[in-house]
Residue, then its C-alpha position, 0 to 999 in steps of 0.5 A: m648379857t653384858a655388865l651394862s644389863f646391872l646398871p639402874n635406869l632412870v625412869k622419870r616422876e610423875q610428879a616431881s615432890l615441891k619440898a624435894t624442889l625448894l630443898a634442891p638448892l640448899l643440898a646442891l649448896l652444901a654438897a659445893v661447899i663440902l667439895n670446894v672444903g676438900l680443894y681448900v684444904l689440897m691447895g694448902r688454904s684454911p677451909t674455914a677462913v676461905v668460907y667465912a670471907m665468900l658465905l658469912e663477910p659479904f652479909i656482915s657489914w652495910t658497905s660489904f651489903s650494899e655491893v652485893l646490891l650492887k652486884t644483883g642487879p645486872l644478874l637479876l635482870i638478865a637471869q630473868g630474861l635467860a630463864i623466859g628462853f630456857r623455860a621455851k627449850v631456847f639456849n641462849i648461852g650468848a649473854e655476855g656478848q649481848f650484856i657488852l652490845g648493850a654497854i657498847f650503844a648506851s655508850a655511843i651518847p656519851v661517847w660522841f656528845p661528852m658535853a650534852t647535858g640533860f635529865w633525858i640521856w641516862p634514860l636514853m642510853l637504858l633505852l640505847g643498851a637494852v635496844g642493843g642487846a636485842l638486836w645482838a640476840a636477833i642474829t642468833a634468832f635468824w639464823r636459828a628459825r632461819l637454818n636450823a642453827s644452834e642457838i647454842l653455839v651461835s650466841l655463844m661465837l658472838s659474844l667473842v665476837a663482841l668482846q672483839l669488838l669492844y677491844y677494836l673501839l678501846l684502842g681505835p675510835w673510841k678511845d680516849p686521848n687523854g687517858f694516858n693510852f689506857p683502852q677505855s673510852v672518856m669519863f662519861q659527864y654526870d648527867a650520863m649516870v642512873p640515879t643513886l637509889i640508896p644514899g650512901t652507896r654505889v647502889n643504883v637504881s638499875l636494882l628497882i629496874a631489874l626488881v620490875f622487871s621481874a615483877a613482869a616477868f612473873v606476870f607474863m610467864q605466869k598470867s600472859f597467854m603468850g607466856y603460856k606458849l612460851q611454856v608449851g611449845g618447850l614442854a611438848p614442841k610437838a603438842a604445840g605445833y598442832a595447836g598452832f603455836s608458832d615455834k619461830s615464834a618461841i624462839w624469836l621472841s625468846l631471844l630477843i627478851g633475853g637478848f634486851a635484858a643482857g643489853l639494859a645490864g650492860a648498859a645500867e653497867v657502864a652509866g651506873p658503878v663503871g661510869q666509862l666503857q672499858r675492857s673490864i666491862a665484860t665480867g661474866y655476867g651473863y656467864a654467871a646469870i645462867i647457873v642463877a636461872y637454874l639456881g632459881g628453878l627458872h622461877p621469876i621469884g626463885i631467881i630474885f635469891s638466885s640472884l642475890f646468892m650470886a652476887a654474894l659469891y661475887i662479894g665473898g670471892d674477891n674477899a677470899m682473894v685478899s683475905a685467904n689469898l684464894p686464887v679466882a679460878a678457886v672462885r669459879v670452880f665454886q660457881g661451876s660445881l654449885l652449878l653442877a650439884y644443883l642439876v643432878a639434884i633438880a635430876f632427882t627430883r624429876y627422875r628417880l633410879e630403878w634397876p633392871a629385873t634381872h638385877r632385883r631376882s639376884t638380890a633377892 
């Protein structure tokens, strides 16, 4: 008898507890805080100062909270799009690249037509950005549907290609000739900027668009027949195939929706707080949105709250880097440990430990 025979097995529960499912994100946050407090002590930083700056400071002033709302918009958009695919077991990990392509497509109008005016410019930029993100995701969908290539690897590698395309444009044909040799495009004209939603802040219409998209995602996944087919295909692909649901259609639809949302977020970013195409547009929103989607339980309503929390972590992380001298890597570690803790917590809501019979007899 081997030592492995005494290890417990994970057995799927008949039904996950609703109370445990709701508590999982809170327990994950508590575990991540405890783990990272230990890390801050080892680094010689004040845990109290770091936790205050990261988790509380974003909410204590309207100026800080308005910045939280600003970052909530792109995170919410991307996470809602990704969650639709994740629930169908289509794992789009390349939202960062689709975000970049959305920013590039949207920037084409102010770069090529810098003197253009009219109310139509910024809506067309958002539309072009969404199309650009969907087209970039379509490459992954094609290889996944036709050659059964892993959408995880293809979408992730395409993000690196998108980043190099961004660098090429900003160091070459789209470089601002009057930009003192900085890798950036021209500043966008006034009509190419997304209108402000809350006066006196940088919060713009993209937040409202993200909330509308969230409502549409809820209706699509909870009320529509197409959303039902996607979920069935993810939970029981063989049963879905027997019922006539096409797995290739699910792949295409999931990736196109995710790319559309990520591209729309990228367009709103360059047409909003940034105001030009820059190398720094690749902020990691596409990767952070994966954490947001899972923290929200892949549910449209839960994702609204998790995107707000992750946006607060972005602002709180910046505060901690200034006030507590925390390196940026420590902020990323907190985000990653939060996702890991949540995955562990949610696993135990769906599975239970069962000890082998021989172990139970020996301990009786």
